[in-house]
N, C-alpha and C positions, 0 to 999 in steps of 0.2 A: 622229832624224827629219830628212829631207833638206829643203833649201830648195825643191826641186821640189814636195814634198808641201805645204809652206807656201803656195806659189803656187797650187797646185790649190785649196786651201781658200779662199784670197783670191778667186780667180776665181769660184768657186762662190758665195760669199756676195755678191759684186758682181752676179752674174747674178740673184740673188733680189731685189735692190734697184736696178734699173736707174735711172740718172739721179740717184741720191743719192750725192753726193761731198762730204765723206766719208760713209761708211755709219755712222749713229749706233748706239749700243748699244740704246737704246730711246727712240724719239721718240713724243710724243703724237700722236694722230690726232683731228682735229676735223672729222668728216664728217656730223654730224647737225644737231640743233637748238641747238647751243651759242650761236651769235651771237644767235639769236632769243630764247632764254631769258635770256641776260645782258642784252640790250637791254630786255627786259620788266622785269627786276629793276631796272634803272637808272630806267626810266620810272616805276616804282612809288614810287621814292625809298627803298624799304626795301632798303638795301644792307648793313646790318650784321647783327647776330645774330637779328633778328626778320624773318620774311617767309615767304611761302607756299612758297618753294622749300626752305627748311630743313625744314619739315614734310614736304613731298613726298619729299625725299631720305631722311629717316628711315623713312618708310613703304615706300619702294622697297627699302631695305636689308632691312627685315623680310620683305618679300615674296620677295626673292631667296633669302635664306638660311634662312628659316623660323623666325627668332627672334621672340619677342613684343615686344621693346623694342629700339630703336636710338637712340643719342644722338650727334648730330653734334658733332665737335670740330675744332679748327683743324688738327690733324695727328695722326698715329698715335702719336707719342711721348706727347702729352698724354692720348690715350685710355688708353694703358697705365698712365701715372702715376695717373690717376683710378681705374682698375680696381684697382690695387694698394692705393691709399688706402682704397677702399671695402671691400676685403677685410680691412682692419685692419693692413696692413704698416706697422710703425713703426720708429723709430730703434733700431738694434742688432739688428733682426730679420734673418733670412736668407731668401733666395729662390733656389730651384734654377732654373737655366737652362742654356743650351748655349754653348760658346765659338764656334761657327760661327753668327754672326748679325751684323746691322748694329749698331753701337754703341748705338743708341737703346734696345735691349732692356735692356742693362745700365744705361744711364743713367737710365731711368725707375725702376729699382729703387733707384738711388742717390738720386734726388730725394726718396724716402721716408725717407732716412737708413739704409736697409738695405744689406746686402752680398750680392752674388751669389755662389752656388756654381756652378761650371762643371763639368758632366758631359759625358761623351763622346757623340758622335753616331753614328748608323748609316751605313754606307757606302751602303746601298741608298736610304735616304730622305733623308740629309743632316740629318735632324732628331734630336732627343733620343733616345737609345738607352734603351728601357724596361729592358733588362737592366742597363745601367749605373746607372740610377736605382734599381732594386731592390737591386743590390749595395751601392751607397752607403748606402742607408737601413738595410739589414741590419747593415752595419758601424758606422754612425755615429749612427743615430737611436734615440731612446727616447721613449716616450709617458708623460706624467705628467698626470693629470687631463684626459685627452683632448687634450693639447697635445703636439705633436712638438718635441722638443729635439735639438740637435746635441751628442752626447756629447763631441766633440772641443773645441768652442768654448763650450758651455754656453748658446748662443743659441737662440731659437725659430726653427724652420723653418716659415714661415707659408704660403708659396705656391710653386708651380712654374709656370714660364713656358716651355713648349716653343715653338719657332718652326717654321713650315712653310716650309722653305728653298726659295727660288726658285719657290714655289707648290706644291711637292711635299709632300703630307700625310705627316706622321710617323705612327707607330702610336699614334695619339692615344687610342684606346679602351683599350689596355693601360696607357698612362701614367695615364689617368683612374682605372682600377681600383687601381693602386698608390697614387696620391695619396689615394684614398678610404680605403684601409686604414690610412694613417698620419695621416689627418685634416689633409691638406695641400690648400689650395685650388688648383684648376687654373684658370689664366688663359691662354688661347691667344693667342699672337702670330701672328695670321693676316694681318699687314700686307700680305703679298705674294700671298695666296691667295684673293682674292675670286673666287667661282665654282668653286673646286676642291672636290671632294667625296671623302670617304673612307667606303666601305661605304654609299653612297647618301645620305650626310649631309654637309652643308656644314661645311668647316672653320670654326672659330670658335664652334661650337655644342655642343661636348662638355664645356666647363667652365662654371664660374660666370659668367665673362665671356669674350668674345672681342673682339679689336680688329683694325681694318683701317686701312690707309693709302691715301690718294689723292694721294700726292706726284706731281710732274710726270713721273716715270719709271715710274709704275705702269700696269697694264693699263687702269684707269679713273682719270682724274685730274681734279682741279679746281684745279690749281696747288699746293695744299697739301691739307689736309683729312684727317680721320680719323673713325672711328666706334667706339663701344663698343656691344656687343650683349649682351643677357642675357635670360633667361626669368623673372627674379625682379622682380615688379612694384615692390616697395619699393626695391630697389637701382636699378632703372631710373629711378624718380622722383628718387631722391637724386642719381644721376649727373647728370641734367639740371639739378638745383638747384645743385650745387656747380660745375658747369662754367659756370654763368651768374652767377658772383660770389656765389652763395647769397642772391640777393635775394628777399625775401618778396613774393609777388604783391600789387600794389596799383596802382590807377590812376595815382597820382602820387607817393606817398611812397617814399623810398629807405631801406628797413630791411633789414639783412642779419643773419641769425641764426647764422652760423658762418663760419669761414674758407673762402672759396671761390676759384674760379679763373676768369680771363677766357678760357675755353677754347672758347667756343661758335663754331661755324662761321658765317661771314658768309653772308647770303642771296645775295650776289653769287657767291660760290664755290659755293654749293649749286645755283644755277641751272645753272652749268657742269657740276656733278656729275650732275644729273638728265638732262641731254642725253647725257652719257657712259654713264650706267647704261642708258639706252634701247638702247644699242648693245652691251651686254655680251655678249649671245649671239653676235652676229656677230663681235666682236672675238676671243672665245675660239675660235670655229670657225676663224677665219683663223689664229690662232696655233697651234692644234693641227695644221692643215695644214702650216704651216712646220715644226713639230717633226717631223712625219712625213718631210718632205723631208730634213731634217738627219739623221735617224736612218738613212735608206737611204744617204745620201752617206757618212757617217762609217763605216758598216759596211764599205763598199768599201775604206776606207783602213785598217781595223783600228784605229780610234780609238774609245774609249768615249764614247758620247753618253749624257748623263744623262736618263733617261726616267721617266715616272710609275711609282711603286711599285705593288706588287700591291694590289688592292682600291681603287685610287685613280683619280680623273679630275682631271688637273691643268690649270690654265689656261695653263701654260707661260709664265709671266711672263718669266723670263730663261732662255734656253737655255744649256747648259754642256757642256763636254767635259772629259775627264780626260786629261792629258798623261802620258807615261811617267815623267817625273821633273821636279825643279825646273829643271834646266838647259834641258830642252826647253821647258818652260813659259815661261821667260824669253825664249828665242829666238823662240818663237811670238808672244808679246806684242809684242816689238820689231818683228818682220816685219809683222804685221797693222796695227799702229798707224801705222808708217811708210808703209804702202801705202794709207792712207785707210780702213781697216776697224777700227772701234773695238772693242777687246776689253779685258777687265780681269781681273785675278786675283780669286779669292774674297777676302773680307775678311781682314785680319790677325786672328788669333784673339784674342778679347776678353781672355782671361787673359794675353796677352802685352802688352796696352796698359799704359802706365805707371800709370794710376790703378787698374787691376785686377790687377796682377801678384802681389799678395799675397793674393788671394782663394783660398779652398779649391777644389781641383780633384781629379779622379781622374787617371788617366794620360793621358786625352784622345788616345789613340794614333790613332784613326781621324780625329779632327779635324786632327792634325798631318799625317797622310798626305794628306788632302784639300787642306790649305792649300798644300802644295807642288806640287799638280798641276792643280787645277780652274781653268778659264778660262771666263768668260762671253763669249758671242758675240752678234752683232746679233739682236735679237728683236722689233723693231717689227712692228706690223700692216702687212702689205704692201698697197700701194695699186694694184698693177698688175692688168690684166685677166687673168682666169683663176684668181686666188686667190679664197678664200672671199668671198662677196658681203658688202659692208658696207651696213648698213641706215641710211639717213639719217633715216627717220621712226621713230616709236615702234614697238617690237616687243614682243609679249607675252613677259614674262620667265617662264621655266619653271624648275622645280626638278629636281635630280637630274643624274646623269652622262650627259647627252645627247650630248656631243661625242665622236665616235669617230674613231680614226685611219683613214685610207683603207685 
């Protein structure tokens, strides 16, 4: 690929974000009630893990995705850790996941004393490949007394954690069916995909638990923040209990009935999150408009732009392109970053990291191919006139894949 093509891409991206120098990969946008709600939380003096905005945040999450229960946490990693613990993942157990993900996915498994198994991803979805999952289980799994064991290691395979990469849904319904056949719990890492749907159903709602992240670079942010969602009432109550240090409710006594975690989201952060969630519809509309512009532009250059898979409606958290090879990828990363346009490669494969290099994997051929070629490009909500309108006031949150490409 020529330097001329690189400069065309750089110029185009800068035209999408005039006045932003350098152009960030994904900056937060605070265009609604953020300051008002945060000031209100400060005035209330309830700035820690108790307050009206924590409750409102959890209710808004339930309304958006259609889950019965939502539990606010300090970040998405904590949310995944708790979901795994509540499913009963213990020391020496195994959890199936994918090598293409942020390290938090594997770390949360390790916090439980368990080991991840890394299986390949699909090129279309970038998420866990159901065919790879089925093949692995056929070759390595056996069921004894309704428990799935790994014939190679002798360990229990307790859970499966697919991740919706860059917000694009994986074939989660097929994965769910396979997990059910082997009595493996499905926990969705939907950290990046709030607002994304698959077959008219929100990501995060296909398994026993789903988790979300509200980190500073996510579509909706409160600085940190996470959430666990479930339709199981008893598990929802237990999740809230153990994320609040397992304190037994009492007006003034401090009694704790089990080992818990100080994982509850502070009211101050929740206030910010509520204001952001009010704008989720307009944020996604704006980001889908951006993705449409990128798609048309890169088609003219014969460069593959990663778009939402079949049956999906993605929030397009981070846009990405596929370069012809590793050499071109490195040249593109250097040229764009030196020109003030932030780009980054896809994550280093988790099975290559020092602490996970001895974990069981399949061939992960697609993951290796993607690692050499995928580059994320600027994906912030655009603030200029003519882009999808941003709503500063509360908007009615709707469900379903309502955002269409132009």
